[in-house]
C-alpha positions as CSV (number, residue, x, y, z in Angstrom):
1,X,20.5,-5.6,1.6
2,X,23.3,-3.1,2.6
3,X,22.6,0.5,3.5
4,X,24.1,1.8,0.3
5,X,22.1,-0.6,-1.9
6,X,18.9,0.1,0.1
7,X,19.3,3.8,-0.5
8,X,19.8,3.3,-4.2
9,X,16.7,1.1,-4.3
10,X,14.6,3.7,-2.5
11,X,15.8,6.4,-5.0
12,X,14.6,4.2,-7.8
13,X,11.2,3.8,-6.1
14,X,11.0,7.6,-5.7
15,X,11.7,8.1,-9.5
16,X,9.0,5.5,-10.4
17,X,6.4,7.3,-8.3
18,X,7.3,10.9,-9.3
19,X,4.9,12.7,-11.7
20,X,5.9,14.6,-14.8
21,X,3.8,17.7,-15.6
22,X,4.3,19.9,-18.6
23,X,2.7,23.2,-19.7
24,X,0.0,23.1,-17.0
25,X,-1.6,26.2,-15.4
26,X,-2.4,26.2,-11.7
27,X,-4.6,29.2,-10.7
28,X,-5.6,30.1,-7.2
29,X,-4.9,26.6,-5.7
30,X,-4.3,26.3,-2.0
31,X,-1.6,23.7,-1.9
32,X,-1.7,23.6,1.9
33,X,-4.9,21.7,1.6
34,X,-4.5,20.1,-1.9
35,X,-0.9,18.7,-1.9
36,X,1.3,19.1,-5.0
37,X,2.6,15.7,-5.9
38,X,6.4,15.3,-5.9
39,X,7.7,15.3,-9.4
40,X,9.0,17.3,-12.4
41,X,7.2,20.4,-13.5
42,X,8.3,21.9,-16.8
43,X,7.0,25.2,-18.3
44,X,4.1,25.3,-15.8
45,X,2.5,28.5,-14.6
46,X,1.4,29.0,-11.0
47,X,-0.8,32.1,-10.5
48,X,-2.0,33.3,-7.1
49,X,-1.4,29.9,-5.4
50,X,-0.7,29.3,-1.8
51,X,2.5,27.3,-1.3
52,X,3.2,28.6,2.2
53,X,5.0,25.9,4.3
54,X,4.4,23.3,1.5
55,X,6.9,20.6,1.1
56,X,8.4,20.9,-2.4
57,X,11.4,18.7,-1.6
58,X,12.7,16.5,-4.3
59,X,10.7,18.1,-7.0
60,X,12.1,19.9,-10.1
61,X,10.7,23.1,-11.6
62,X,12.1,23.9,-15.0
63,X,11.1,27.1,-16.8
64,X,8.1,27.6,-14.5
65,X,6.6,30.9,-13.4
66,X,5.2,31.7,-10.0
67,X,3.1,34.9,-10.2
68,X,1.5,36.3,-7.0
69,X,2.1,33.1,-5.1
70,X,2.9,32.8,-1.4
71,X,6.1,30.7,-1.1
72,X,7.0,31.7,2.5
73,X,8.4,28.8,4.5
74,X,8.1,26.4,1.6
75,X,10.5,23.4,2.1
76,X,13.0,23.2,-0.7
77,X,15.3,20.4,0.3
78,X,16.8,18.8,-2.9
79,X,14.5,20.9,-5.0
80,X,15.6,21.8,-8.5
81,X,14.8,25.4,-9.8
82,X,16.1,26.0,-13.3
83,X,14.9,29.0,-15.3
84,X,12.2,29.7,-12.7
85,X,10.6,33.2,-12.6
86,X,8.9,34.5,-9.4
87,X,7.0,37.8,-9.5
88,X,4.3,39.8,-7.7
């Protein structure tokens, strides 16, 4: 398999293993010890969560809110943020 075909195959595998989460609330979760699965999160609410240094790469957050969350040093490589609100 050529390098280009292999990369496409790996992208398909990533899509097959990604999670889809809609309208969930996450309250006071320390994602440094409980990893957040790579995937798509739509209309989810994160309140007082610790995401410091967490790898959020290749996840998509659509219409999500982050209230009182620590996001310092979070890895956001190829992360989608559409209509996201961050406060407090």
